[in-house]
Residue, then its C-alpha position, 0 to 999 in steps of 0.5 A: m510502501l508503494l514503490g511507484l511514487a507518481a512521476c509527473e512532468k512539470p513544464v519549464a519555459a524556454p528562454p524568452q528570445s527562443s521561438n521553441p515551444p516550452v520544454q517538458v522535463p520530469a519533475k522530482p516525484w512527490e516524496p513524503t518527508k514525515v509520518q502521516p497522521k493516523l489514518p481512519t481505522l476499521k476492524m478486519f478479520v483475516g480468517t478468524v484473526e481480528l486486526q485493527v487496520e488503518q485504511a490507506r485509500t488515497e494515492r498520497q496515503i498509499q505512497t506514504g504508508m508506514m514511512f517514518r513510523k516507529r512501531m506496529t503491534d501484532k493487533e494492528g496493520m495497514l490496508f492499502v486499497h487500490r481502485n482496480a486490480g493489477g500488479r503491485g510493488y511496495w518498498m520500505n523506503n523510510v520504513t524502519v519497522p520490519l513488515s510482512i505484506g499480504y497481497l489480496d485479490p479483488t475477492g479479499r483472498v490472500v494470494e501472496i505473502h512476503d517479508m520486507q526488510p527495513l529501509d530496503t529500497n528494492s521493491v517487493y513485486s506481486v507475482s499476480q497481476n490481479i492484486q487490489y489490496a495490500l495488507e502490511v503487518p509486523q514481520g512474521w505476523f501471518k505465520r504467527k497467526g496461522v494465516s496462509l494463502g487462500t485465507k479470506v479477509m473481511t471487515e466488520k462491514g462485510t467483504l472488502t468489495k462491499t466495504y470499499f466498492p459497494n456499487r460494484r457487482 
């Protein structure tokens, strides 16, 4: 799950008699309280291994991720699609299913694989600052399926860039 629940600021009015400008205080970040509905799915190929993935594409979908889900089979996963590449940090807040996460670069290559423990609120940060996608699968899936660093990930529509950012070159 994505660590950075977007912190926002909420204006709070000063007392009526004061001539001071309104005070800005941080609002509590939006935090999911229940499982999100199943997201749109797509057939994906991690090397030669076929996987049906839910696609988390909006900030809210990314922030909620696998929270409150009860299970994930070896034939399914969740792909997190970020608009731009950068460093990433995911956590397991409200996630009871043990997961592994693969961090993918903009070309769709697996560049890091990490195991994540249920309900762990410590973030699993990417070492690379060039991560555009994250793939969550049941813990140990990458090893069981023989997926290693450098493996190319594609969808039934082609490369991840062609699938999600067709106007980019």
